[in-house]
N, C-alpha and C positions, 0 to 999 in steps of 0.2 A: 088587651088580650090577657093580661096578668092581673092578679089581685093587687089592690093598692096596699103598699107596705108603709107603715108609719115610721119610716126611718129616713133620715135626710138623704138626698140624692148622693152626696159625697160618700156616705157610709154604704149606701146600696152598691155603688160602683166598686168600692173596696171589697165588699163581700163577693161580688161577681168575680173580681180578679183572683181572690183567694180560692173560691170554689172551683173555678175553671182550672187553676194550677193544680190543686190537690187531686181533683177527680181525674184529670188527664194523666197526671203522674201515677196515680194508683192503677189505672187501667193499663198503662204501657210500661210500668216499671220492670215487669218481668223480662222484657227484652234485653235489659242490661246484664242479665245472667246468661244470655245466649252466645253462641259462637258465630263464626263466619259460616256462610252457606257456599256450596260450590257452583253457584250460578252468578257470574260476574264479580263476586267478591274476590276471587283469585286475581282477576284482571285488574281490579281497582286497587287492591291492597296486598294480598298474600304473596303474589309473585311479581309485584311491581317494584322494581329496583329503585325507580325514581322517588316513589313515595317513601321507601325504606331508607333513603338517603337523608330524609328529614328536610327541614327548611334550609336551603342553600341557594347561592346564586345560580349554580348549575341546574338545580331543581326548578327554580322559578323560570329560568330560560326555557327549560323543557316544557313547563306547563303552558307557556305562552305560544310555543311553536308547534305543539303536537296536536294531532287530531286522533290520538290514541283512543280506543274504545268507541270510535265513531262519533265523537263529540269534540267541540272546542269549548271547554269550560274551565279556564285556568283557575278561577276562584275555588271551584270544587276540588281541584287537585291541591291547592294551597291548604284548604281546610283538612284534607286527609293527611297531608304532610305534617301539619301541626298536631293532629291527633297522634301520629306515629311518634313525634317527639315526646309526648306525654305517656302514651300507652303501649308503645311498641306494637306487638301483635296480640295484645289483649283485646279481644273483640268487644268486651263489655264497655270499654271506654268510647269506642266508635258509636255503639248503640246509644249510649248516654248523650253524646253530642247531638245525635239525630233527635232524640226525645226533647232535649232542651230547645232546639231550634223549632220543633213543632209547637211546644208550649208558648214560646215567644211569638210565633205567628198567630196563635190563637188569641193571645192577649192584645196584640196589635189590631187584629180584626175586630175585637170588641171595642177598642178605643176608636177605631175608624168609624164604625156605624153609630156609636153613641155620640161621637163628636158631630157627625153629619146630621143625625136625626133628633138627638136629644132624648131618644127612647132607650132607656136602660135595659129593660127586660127583653124586648124584641132583639136588641143588639146582642144580648147575652145568649139568646137562643141561636142566632146565626153563628156565633163563635163556638158554642157547644156542639152544634151540628157538624161544624168543620172539624173540631177537635176529636170527636168520638165516633165518627162514622166508620164502620168496619172496612169500607173500601180504602180507607186511609192508612190502615195497618201496614200495608206493603211499603208505603213511602217512609214510614217511621222505623219499621223493623228490619228493613233491608239496607245494609251498610252501603251497598253500591248505589242506592238511591239518595245518597247525600245531596246530590244535585237537586233533587226534588224539594227537600225540606229547606235547603239553603236558599234556593231561588224563590221559594214561597215567602220565606222570612224577609228577604230583601225586597220582594215585590210588595208585600204588605207595608214595609217601611217606606217604599216609594209612594204608595197611595196615601199614607199618613202624612208624609211631608207635602204631598200635593194638596191635601185638604187644608193643611196649615198655610200653604202658599195662597190658596183661594181666599183666605180670610184677610190677607193683606198682600196683594199681588205686586211684590217688589222683587228685583233681581236676586237679592241675597237669600230670598226664600225659594226662588225658582231653581237656582243652581243645585241645592241639595237633592231636589227631585230628579234632575238629570243624572247626577252622580250616583244615586242609589239605583236608578234604572239601569245604568251601565253595569253596576256590580251584579244586579239581578240577572242581566243578560249573560254575564260572564260565568254565571253559575249553571244556568240551563236556558236554552233559547225559547222554551215554551212561553215565557213571559212577554214575548213579542207583541201580544195582544193588549198589553196594559194601556197604550195610548187610547184605544177604543173604549176601554173600561173607564178611563178618565172622562171621556166625553159623555158616556152614559151616566156617570155620577154627577156630572155637571147638570144634566137634565133632571135627574132625581137621585138623591135627595137634596143636592146642593142648590138647585133652582137657579142656576146661572144663565139659563135660556130665557127666563122670564123677561117680558118687555119692561117691567118695572125695574128689574135689575139692570138691564141694558141702559135704560134712561138715566138711572142713578149714576151709572159708571160714566156716561157721557157728560153729565152735569158735574161730576166730581172733578173732572179735569179742566173745567172752565174757570178762568182766573178772575171772575168778577167778584166784587166784594160781598154781594148777597150770599153767594155760595161758599164764602170763605169759612164760615162757621160750620156749614153742613159738611165740609170736607174733613173736619176734625172727627176723629173716631171717639165715640162715647165708650168709656171703659166698661159701662154696664151693658153695652150691646151684646147680644148673643153672637156666637160664631156665624150663624146664618145671616143675621143683620149685617155683620161686617162684610160678609161675602157679597150681599146685595148692594152694598155701598161701593165696593171695589171689585169690579168684575174681573179685570185682567190688565196686566201691564201692557198687553198687546191691543187693547180695545182702542178704537178711534173715536173722535168727536162725532163724525158723521159716518155711520155704518151703512155701506151700500145695500140697497134693497133689491138684491138679485134673488133668483129662485133658490140658489144654494144657501144664501144667507137666511132664508126662511126655514131651511132644514137644519143647517149647522152654521151659526154665525161665522163670518170670515175671521174674526179675531180668535175664534176657537181653533180654526185650522192653522193660523199663524202660531198660536200658542203651543200647539201639539206638533208642529213641523219637526223640531229636533228629535222628538220621540219617534215619529214615524220613520225618519231617516235612519236612526239607530236600529229600529226594528227591521228595516229592509236590509241593512248591512249584515246584521246577525242572522237573518233568515237565509241569506245567500251562503254565509259561512256554514250554517247548519246543514243545508242541502249538499254542499260540497263535502263536508266531513262524513256524511252518511252515504255518499254515493259509492256503490260497489259495482265496478264494471263486470265482475264475474257472477253477480247475483242474478236471481230470477226476477224479472220485472213484471209486475201485474199490469194487465191492460187498463188503460185509463177508464174505459167504460165500466169495467168490473169495480174499480175503486169508487167511482161515482155512485154506482148501484149500492155498494156497501155502506156509504156514508149515512144515509137516513136510517138504515137498519141499526147501525151502531149508536146513533143518537138516541134511538128508542131503547136499545139494550142498556145503555148507561142509565137512562131514566128508570128502567125496570129494576136494575140492581141498586139504584138509590133507595127505592122503597122496599125491595125484597132482596137484600144482600145475601144470596145463597150461592152455593157451588163456586165460591171464589177460588181462583187458582193463580199461581205465579206466572203462568203463561197461557195465552189463548191463541189457538191456531186459526188460520183462515179456513172457512168451509170450502169444500170443493166447488160448490155452486149453490147460490141462494135461490130458494123458490121464488118465482116471480110474484106470487101473492104476498110474500113477506116484504119484498121490496116496495110493492105498490101500497100496501097498508101502512108501512113505516113512513113512506114519503107523504102519504095523505095525512097521517097523524102530525108529522112535523109541520106541514103546511097549515093545517087547521089551528094548531097552537100558535104558530107565528102570526097568522092573520088575526086571531083573537087578541094576541098581545098588542099588535099594531092598532087594532080597533079600539082597545082600551087605553091607549097611550095617554090621553088627556085626563080621563076619569081615574084611572088606576095606573099611574106611571111606574109604580114599583113592580107590577106584573110584567110590564114591558121591559124594564131594566133587568129584572131577574132572569127572564127568558133569554134576552140577548147576552147577558153575562155568561150564561151556561153555553149558549151556542158559539159565541165568539171565542171563548177560552178553550173550547173543545176542538175547534176547527184545525189547529196545527197538528193534532194527533189523531184525526179521524181517518187518516190514511189516503186522503185525496192526493197529497204529496207523499211520495214514497220515502220511507226512512227505514227503521228497523223492522223486523219481519213478524212481530206479533200483531194479531188482528186488533186487539184492544188490550187494556191493562188497567188494573185497579188504580194504579198510581195516576193515571190520566184524569181521574175523577177529582183529584186533590183541589185544584183551583176552581174548576167549573161548579163544584158542589155549592159554592157560596151563592151562585145565582139561584139554585133551587131553594136554598134556605131563605133567600130574600122573598121569593114568591110565596113560600109557605107562611112565613111569619107575618107578612103584611097582607097576604091574600086570604088566608083562612078566616080571619075575623069578618070578612065581608059576608060569609055564610050565616052569620048571626046578627040579627037586626038589633037586638036589645043588649045594652051594655051589661046588665046584670047576668044575662046568660053567658056572655063572653067571660066574665070574671069567674063564674062558677065552673065552667067547663074547660076553657082553653088553658088556664094556668096549670091545673093538675094534669091535663092531657099532654101538655108540653113537657112537663117533668117526667111523666111516664114514658113518653117517646124517647127522650134523651137517655133515660135509664136503660131502656131496651137496647139502644145503640151502644151504650157503654158495656153491657153484658156481652153483646155479640162481638164487640171489638176485643174484649178481654179473651174470649174464646178463640178468636182469629189469631191473636198474638201467639197462642200456644203452638200453632202449626209452624211457627218460625224458630222453634227451639233448636233444630238442627236440620241438615240437608235431607236426611231420610224422612223425618216427619213432614217436612214441607212438600217433598215430591210425592210421597205416598198419599197425602191428602189431595194433592193436585190431580192425581190419577183417579181418585175416588170421585172428585168433582167433575172431571171431564176425562173420560177413558181414552178416547182416540187422540192422544196428545204426544206427537213424536218427540217434541223437545223435552217433555218431562220424562218420557221413557229413557231418553239418552242420559239425562241428568241423574236419574235413579240408578242407571247402569254404572255411572262413575262412582257413586256411593258404594255400591256392591263390590265393584272392582277394588276399591280402597280397603274394603273389609276382607278381601281375599276370596270372595264368593264369585269365582270366575264364570261358571256356567250360567248362573242367574244374571250376571251382568251381560253376558253374551245374548241371552234370551231377550233382554230389554233392548239391546242395540239392534237385534234382528227385527224386533217389533217396530222400532223407530224407522228402520229402512223400509219395512213393509208399508208403513203409513206415509212415508215421504222417500221415494226411491233415490232422490238426489241429495240425500242427507249426508253431507261431507263429514260432519262431526261424528256421526255414528260409525261410518267406515273407519275413520281415524281411531276411534276408541276400540273398535273390533280388532284393528291392527295391534293395539296395545295388549289386548288379551292374548292374542296368538304369540306375540313377541315374548310375553311373560311366560307362556307355556313352552317356549322354544320351538314353536312351529313357524319357522321363519318364512317358509314359502307362502303360507296363508297370510302372514303379517305383511309381506311384500305386496300381495294382491290387494289387500285393503288399503295400505298406504298409497299405492299407485292409483287406486280409484278415488281416494280422498284428494289427491293432487290433480287428477283429471277433472274432477268436479270443481275444484277451487285451486287454480294454478298458483295462487299466492299463499298457499298453506305452509307457512314456515315450520310449524310444529311437525307436520308430516315429513318434510324433508329432513329435519333433525332426527326424528325417530327412525326413519329409513336408513339414515347415515349410521346410526348406532348399530343396526343389524349388520351393515357392511363391515363395521369395525369388529363386531363379534366374530364375523366370518373371516377376519384378517384381510379383507379386500379394502386396504387402507386408502388407496387413491380414490376409489369410488365413494368411500366414506367422506373424505375431504371435499369431494365435489358436492355432496349433499349438504355438508355443513356450510360450505361457501354460499350455496344458494339460500340456505336458511338465514344466514347473516345478511345477505343482500336484500332479502325480503323484509327482514326485521333486524335493523342494525344494532338494536340493544338486546339481542338474543343471548342472554347470559349462558344458557345451557349449551348452545352451539359453540361459543368460544371455548368453554370448558372442555367439551368433547373433542373439538379440533386440537386443543392443546394436548390432550391425551394421545391422540393419533400421532401428532408430530413427535411426541416423546417416544412412542414405540418405534418410530422410524429413525430415531437418533437425530432428529432435527431439533436440537435442544433449544436453540435461541428462539425459533418460531414457537415452540411449546411455551417458553417463558413469556413471550409477548402475548399469547392468547390467554394464559392464566392471569396476567396483569390486567388485561382488558375485562375479563370476567370479574376480577376483584374491583376494578374501577366502577363497574356497573352495579356491583353488589359488595360493598365493603365488608360485610360480615360473612363472606363466602369461605367458610372454613375448609371445605374440600379443595378449592382452588389454591389456598395457601399451602395445604398439605402436599398436594401433587407438585406444586412449584418447588417446595422444599426438596422433594425427592429428585426432581430434575437437577437442581443445583448440586445435590449430593453426587449425582452421576458424573458431573463435570468437575468435581473436586472443589466447588465453592462452598466449603463446609459452614462458614460463618453465616453466609446468606441462607443456607439451608436451615440452620438452627433458628434464625430469626423468623423464617416462615413457619416452621413447626411451632415455635412459641406463639405466633399469632393464631394458628389453627387451634392450639390448646386453650388459648385465652378466650376464643369464641365458642369453643365446645370442649368443656373440661374433661369429658370422658371419651375423647377421640382416640381410639386404640391405634389407628394407623399413624397418627401424628406422634404419639409416644414411641411407637415402634421405630419410625423413621429417625426421630431424634436420638433414640438409644443407639441405633446403628452408627449414626454420625459420630456420637461421642466415643463409641468403642473404636471406630476407625481412626479417631484422633488420639487414641490412647487414654482417654478420660474414662477409666473403668467404673469409678464410683457412680457418677451420674448416668453413665451408659447402662450399667446393671440395674439401677433404680428404675430407669425408663423402660427397660426391657421387661422387668418384673411387672410394672404397672400395665404395660401393653398386654402382657399375657393374662393378667387378671381380667382385662376388658375383652379378651377373646382373640388377640393376635400374638402368637408366641414365636414368630419368626426370629425376632432379634434375640430373644432369650435362648433359643436353640442354637443360633449362630454363636452367641457368647459362650455357651457351655461347650460347644464343639471346639472353640479356641481356648477353652479353660480360662476365659476372662471372668466369668461369674460362676463360682463353685457353690 
């Protein structure tokens, strides 16, 4: 497919590694200058107290025990905790980690196919296709998708160790494969299909199904003297030769000739059994983590009808990556012709791939790689509520690349024609992908750019309307935010998030009756909506209905035991009711969950001051000021405590500082008492 280059293979490989790294880095580097987006990033990092506690025993215990954000992926949480240790809330560091993982996955993918096939430039094309496809921007540019790039990196590492194991099937090479597979599963369960991918690679390009290889394996374990020399590995043997001499540590001298052994040798099934068991366990965990008893469940018939349509849509976006959006909604109803045509197309391609399995095994393997790795996210099994997602293309794209790079040369009979056409065509194709990816990255600059583009790509998108409303709310553009929330509800009448956000707009305006109505509707649609209970409790607090406020805060904490804001708010209510010990306990819990909670320290200091524990109060005010150096209320509170103790100099200094920052209560008090003249 590619022109012959008069450079040694070793140098060619080095060039490929360097070019893949530099080009991928150049295309994606811009994301390291971007911030967080308000779609899942707050859940994963910005408002996640466990991540912001950094690496700790408590954090590790939480990561292993939680199904927070509808996933069990402790390794993903570990990586985000580690990033917080280095970067705090500087989003650029998280983006850079994602990019590094993506580049490493690309390099491992090149190593993998070059090691298996010995074909440098076809393997380079597969890696470049994976690295630079616009559909993969989402996985790299979205901090909340750390699970995607991390699991892909560990999945590639698993396959690399597997190929290394096949060259000499011994237990010490087998164990790293299992270990890396477990780590990959602990990052994201989408890699549950890797055992099937291993079997496909055994068929092609590893050639471990060949009768010659099976015979060699059987002979290699025979202890006769004639075969003693044959059992010794020649250091000059290629990796493929070594694999053919050593099929598997699970192979037997006499392989049973059953019907299943003709399809998949039994030693293959034995060899992959631990991986299939792990996949089954993690699949069950994933289904449990994503189960929502209050969610709207789609009929199984609808999901099966959707599957072939989305198989085809992903294929379409592979070759025409247009109108890419951060979220795709399910259509109300698919036209029957679209379901039938898509089903027919998938069947035709599948039959053709099976028919060509002996002559063109790479077409068979490439198509099955695509289908198998896409199956977990094709929505036959219900999970999250998006119909499809660009990030789901991340691993399946490798199968399409295999079919392209080894299949397209079949269209050209003459070697000279291949050399003259395919190499420059391949370079041009990859260059186009790079430009499109660079452009797609720009939409991830901030939340507003991301959601505005998503609406342009797909107008009737209730989720994006809701997210853009949040951006406008934060900018103080209340009516525009309200318009987007109303549109989200029009498109999806049971949209609990939009009702909740409408409640926030009305609460901000002081229209408490309408705020109540929307929070109540959000709770009716989603009875476990802890945030709605908390915000409704805040309105009760503002209306001085303290017992009802406490009731809502209690429910918010019951539904979400690590609800920092509910503990803080409940502490404020107890303080207003004069139940100071309970107030202090709630502030302490808010601080335990978020050690840099300056507001909780400040309010706890004020509570201590009210009960005359001045030294405790000063310590809390000190902590609040340490965390937030321009905290007017903390200076004001500490100034009052100093003045009450008769310490006029530090009291007046703090009162003056608080007044400069906007809170002059302590200074007015001091002047009234003639403490500060």
